[in-house]
C-alpha positions as CSV (number, residue, x, y, z in Angstrom):
1,M,96.0,87.7,107.2
2,T,95.2,89.9,110.2
3,P,95.8,88.7,113.7
4,Y,92.1,88.6,114.4
5,H,91.4,86.5,111.3
6,F,94.2,84.1,112.2
7,L,92.8,83.7,115.7
8,R,89.3,83.1,114.4
9,T,90.5,80.6,111.7
10,F,92.9,78.8,114.2
11,R,90.0,78.4,116.7
12,Q,87.7,77.0,114.0
13,V,90.3,74.5,112.9
14,A,91.9,73.4,116.2
15,G,89.0,74.0,118.5
16,M,91.1,76.2,120.8
17,T,93.1,79.4,120.7
18,P,96.8,79.4,119.8
19,H,97.6,80.1,123.4
20,Q,95.6,77.2,124.6
21,F,97.2,75.0,122.0
22,V,100.7,75.9,123.0
23,L,99.9,75.5,126.7
24,R,98.5,72.0,126.1
25,L,101.5,71.1,124.0
26,R,103.8,72.2,126.8
27,M,101.8,70.2,129.3
28,H,101.8,67.1,127.1
29,R,105.6,67.3,126.7
30,A,106.0,67.8,130.5
31,A,103.7,64.9,131.2
32,I,105.8,62.6,129.0
33,R,109.0,63.7,130.8
34,L,107.4,63.1,134.2
35,R,106.5,59.5,133.1
36,R,109.8,58.7,131.5
37,S,112.5,60.4,133.6
38,Q,113.4,61.0,137.1
39,E,114.3,64.6,136.5
40,S,113.1,67.0,139.1
41,I,109.7,68.6,138.6
42,S,111.1,72.0,138.7
43,T,113.6,71.2,135.9
44,I,110.8,69.8,133.8
45,A,108.6,72.9,134.5
46,F,111.4,75.4,133.6
47,D,112.3,73.4,130.5
48,A,108.6,73.5,129.5
49,G,108.8,77.3,129.6
50,F,107.3,78.0,133.0
51,N,109.2,80.7,135.0
52,D,107.4,79.8,138.2
53,L,107.0,76.3,139.6
54,S,103.7,77.2,141.4
55,T,102.2,78.3,138.1
56,F,103.3,75.0,136.4
57,N,101.8,73.0,139.3
58,R,98.5,74.9,139.2
59,R,98.1,74.6,135.4
60,F,99.2,71.0,135.4
61,R,96.6,70.1,138.0
62,R,93.9,72.0,136.1
63,V,94.7,70.3,132.8
64,M,95.6,66.8,134.1
65,G,93.4,66.5,137.2
66,V,96.3,65.7,139.5
67,S,99.5,67.3,140.7
68,P,102.7,66.6,138.8
69,S,104.1,64.5,141.6
70,T,100.9,62.4,141.9
71,Y,100.9,62.0,138.1
72,R,104.4,60.7,138.3
73,T,103.8,58.3,141.1
74,R,100.7,56.9,139.4
75,G,102.7,56.2,136.3
76,G,101.1,58.9,134.2
77,R,97.5,58.3,135.1
78,G,95.5,61.5,135.0
79,R,93.0,63.0,132.7
80,P,93.7,62.2,129.0
81,L,95.3,65.1,127.3
82,S,94.3,65.8,123.8
83,I,96.4,68.2,121.8
84,G,93.8,69.0,119.1
């Protein structure tokens, strides 16, 4: 299977690109850790594979509708996150 065919097939099945899928999965796992632990946001961001805290904050806000700290203080209330 060529990379292009894989990308096209993945998008048809999952409704998003592999990159978008991986990003949402990482955000989902980070959101769970924000709700369930008191670990620092930077630790969660770096463990989720983000090398830069500001990138994590910006993407989290874009996907979840609130910042990671607001998400945590609200007990995990933000936009619903669907993985696919």
